[in-house]
DOKE-615658 format. One line per field, with one value per residue (C-alpha): residue number from 0; residue in three letters; x, y, z. Coordinates in steps of 0.2 Angstrom, whole numbers, plus 5000, padded with zeros to 4 digits. Each point is the difference from the previous one (the first is absolute). Example, Ala and Ser with C-alpha at 12.3 -4.5 7.8 and 13.67 -1.06 7.14 Angstrom:
nr: c(0,1)
rest: c(ALA,SER)
X: c(5062,5006)
Y: c(4978,5017)
Z: c(5039,4997)
***
This chain:
nr: c(0,1,2,3,4,5,6,7,8,9,10,11,12,13,14,15,16,17,18,19,20,21,22,23,24,25,26,27,28,29,30,31,32,33,34,35,36,37,38,39,40,41,42,43,44,45,46,47,48,49,50,51,52,53,54,55,56,57,58,59,60,61,62,63,64,65,66,67,68,69,70,71,72,73,74,75,76,77,78,79,80,81,82,83,84,85,86,87,88,89,90,91,92,93,94,95,96,97,98,99,100,101,102,103,104,105,106,107,108,109,110,111,112,113,114,115,116,117,118,119,120,121,122,123,124,125,126,127,128,129,130,131,132,133,134,135,136,137,138,139,140,141,142,143,144,145,146,147,148,149,150,151,152,153,154,155,156,157,158,159,160,161,162,163,164,165,166,167,168,169,170,171,172,173,174,175,176,177,178,179,180,181,182,183,184,185,186,187,188,189,190,191,192,193,194,195,196,197,198,199,200,201,202,203,204,205,206,207,208,209,210,211,212,213,214,215,216,217,218,219,220,221,222,223,224,225,226,227)
rest: c(MET,THR,LYS,LYS,GLN,VAL,ILE,GLU,PHE,THR,GLU,THR,ASP,SER,PRO,ILE,THR,GLU,PRO,VAL,THR,LYS,PHE,GLY,GLY,GLN,PRO,VAL,TRP,ILE,ASP,GLU,PRO,ALA,TRP,PRO,LEU,SER,ARG,GLU,SER,GLY,ASN,GLN,MET,ARG,PHE,ILE,GLY,GLN,VAL,GLU,LEU,ARG,GLU,GLU,TYR,GLY,PHE,THR,THR,PRO,ALA,LYS,MET,ALA,TYR,LEU,PHE,MET,THR,GLU,GLU,GLU,ASP,ASP,SER,PHE,VAL,ASP,GLY,THR,TYR,GLU,PRO,ASP,GLY,GLY,GLU,ASN,ALA,VAL,ILE,LEU,GLN,PRO,GLY,THR,SER,ARG,THR,PRO,THR,THR,ASN,LYS,ALA,ASP,GLY,PRO,THR,LEU,PHE,LYS,MET,VAL,GLN,VAL,GLU,ARG,LYS,ASP,ARG,LEU,GLN,LYS,GLN,THR,CYS,GLU,PHE,ALA,VAL,LYS,LEU,ILE,GLU,THR,ASP,ASP,ILE,LYS,PHE,VAL,SER,GLU,ASP,ASP,ARG,PHE,LYS,MET,SER,GLU,LYS,ASP,ALA,ALA,ALA,VAL,THR,GLY,LYS,LEU,ASP,GLU,ASN,LYS,ILE,GLY,GLY,SER,PRO,VAL,PHE,MET,GLN,GLY,ASP,GLU,PHE,PRO,PHE,GLU,GLY,GLN,CYS,GLN,LEU,LEU,VAL,GLN,LEU,ASP,SER,CYS,SER,VAL,PRO,PHE,SER,ILE,ASN,PHE,GLY,ASP,ALA,GLY,VAL,GLY,TYR,ALA,PHE,LEU,SER,GLU,ASP,GLY,MET,GLU,ALA,LYS,PHE,LEU,TRP,GLN,CYS,GLY)
X: c(4802,4998,5005,5009,5003,5017,5000,5013,4999,5004,4999,4988,5005,4982,4985,4989,4982,4992,4997,5014,5012,5012,5010,5001,4993,4984,4984,4991,4983,4984,4987,5002,5015,5007,5013,5005,5006,5012,4997,5012,5001,4981,5013,4998,5009,5013,4993,5011,4992,4983,4998,4988,4988,5000,4992,5013,5012,4991,4993,4981,4992,4987,5013,5007,5015,5010,5010,5015,5004,5012,5003,5019,5011,5000,5013,5006,4985,5000,4984,4996,4988,5003,5004,4985,4984,4990,5011,4992,5014,4998,4985,4993,4986,4990,4988,4986,4999,5000,5014,5001,5015,4995,5001,4999,4991,5017,5007,5019,5012,5017,5008,5015,5018,5015,5020,5007,5018,4996,5014,5004,4994,5009,4987,4990,4981,4985,4991,4982,4997,4989,5003,4991,5003,5002,4992,5010,4988,5009,4998,5002,5002,4984,4999,5008,4998,5014,4994,5001,5016,5008,4997,5007,5020,5010,4999,4983,4995,5012,4989,4984,5006,4998,5011,5000,5009,4984,4988,4984,4981,4991,5008,5005,5006,5022,4998,5014,4996,4987,4984,4989,4985,4988,4983,4993,4997,5007,5010,5003,5020,4996,5017,5017,5015,5017,5008,5012,5000,4986,5006,4991,5004,4987,5001,4998,5013,5018,5000,4981,4987,4982,4984,4983,4985,4981,4989,4993,4985,5010,4989,5015,5018,5015,5017,5015,5020,5014,5017,5016)
Y: c(5003,5019,5013,5017,5018,5005,5017,5013,5019,5013,5021,5011,5017,5005,4992,4988,5002,4986,4984,4990,4988,5014,5005,5019,5016,5001,4987,5000,4995,4990,5006,5014,5004,4989,5006,4990,5008,4994,4996,5007,5016,5002,5007,4993,4983,5001,4992,4988,4992,4994,4984,4993,4984,4993,4981,4995,5004,4984,5013,4996,5016,5014,5014,5007,5010,4998,5015,4999,5009,5000,5014,5007,5006,5020,5011,4984,4995,4983,4993,4980,4988,5002,4983,4992,4998,5008,5011,5016,5004,4994,4996,4994,5009,4991,5007,4997,4995,5005,5001,5001,5010,5017,5011,5019,5005,5008,4995,5006,4997,4993,4990,4989,5007,4995,5010,5009,5010,5020,5011,5009,4988,4989,4988,4992,5007,4992,5001,4995,4989,4988,4986,4989,4982,4987,4982,4985,4985,4984,4984,5001,4986,4992,5006,4985,5006,5002,4986,4990,5004,4996,4983,4999,4997,5017,4996,4999,5013,5012,4994,5006,5016,5017,5013,5014,5014,5002,5013,4990,5003,4983,4982,4992,5012,4996,5003,5008,4993,4988,4997,5015,5002,5014,4990,4985,4988,5001,5017,5009,5005,5020,5006,4995,5014,4998,5016,4996,5001,5011,5018,5009,5005,4987,4997,4981,4999,4991,4996,4994,4996,5004,4989,5007,4985,4998,4992,4981,5010,5016,5012,5006,5000,5004,5003,4996,5001,4989,5001,4990)
Z: c(4978,5010,4992,5005,4993,5001,5001,4992,5004,4990,5006,4992,4997,4998,5012,4996,5001,4994,5011,4998,5009,5006,5015,5008,4992,5006,5001,4985,5009,4991,5014,5011,5010,5016,5006,5016,5016,5013,5015,5010,4993,4989,4985,4983,4997,4986,4982,4995,4984,4991,4993,4986,5006,4984,5000,4989,5014,5010,5011,5007,5005,4996,5001,4985,5010,5015,5007,5014,5013,5014,5016,4998,5011,4997,5011,5008,5009,5003,4993,5008,4991,4981,4999,5008,4989,5014,5007,4994,4988,4984,4989,4985,4992,4990,4985,5000,5017,5018,5012,5018,5002,5003,4983,4995,4985,4994,4980,5006,5011,5007,4987,4995,4998,4998,5007,4988,5000,4996,4997,5018,5012,5010,5003,4988,4997,4996,4986,4994,4986,4991,4988,4987,4998,4989,5006,4994,5002,5008,5008,5018,5013,5009,5018,5014,5017,5012,5009,4983,4996,5016,4999,4983,4996,4997,4982,4999,5010,4990,4984,5006,5007,4989,4999,5012,4991,4988,4998,4994,4998,5002,5003,5015,5014,5005,5018,5010,5016,5003,4992,5005,4990,5005,4998,5004,4984,4984,4998,4981,5002,4990,5000,5008,5000,5005,5008,4993,4981,4998,4992,5014,5019,5013,5019,5001,5015,4996,4979,5004,4990,4998,4995,4996,4998,4995,5013,4993,4992,4996,5009,5011,5000,5011,5002,5009,4999,5007,5002,5006)
***
């Protein structure tokens, strides 16, 4: 049976400085810092979070930690390609490991935020945030391709379709649109994030879902998102 780690978020008041799974704050690098840069602007991407690549989560990889990043629009400027695994506007950095994405040796940079009400301000304001996680292991569905589900009855297809509005590490991807794997071979789902149920602001389009994958050999990782 496929296993998944369902994520529960708890906001922290002080920085998490251990190399553990977390979202927001600043990366806790286990090797030399390698902050990815936007292909369009050359600026540092925004840090989303880091995930421990534990063997008990079902991962096959020599890496110990994965760091997720995505370019965020600033000053209402549009940045295209954040949804594409090879668009140059998102990245998954594996450590130890190498990256094809241009990086800078900076340890700190832009991070997650949430929108909050501030006194004497008419509009919601950005506030940086950081979240520890509790992981709840449970059974997940076995992945069934879109083509195979199309051949099934509506009832049978529903039975092999997992939860879309779920945040999890490992398990099987539940795609919002069609099946979209960034590597040839058997991809490993690293993390799935639902923008409507995470406790921070993240732009995956219209109520979108983000997916990070490890390659079959665990030597590379890529990120993409889909929306309605």
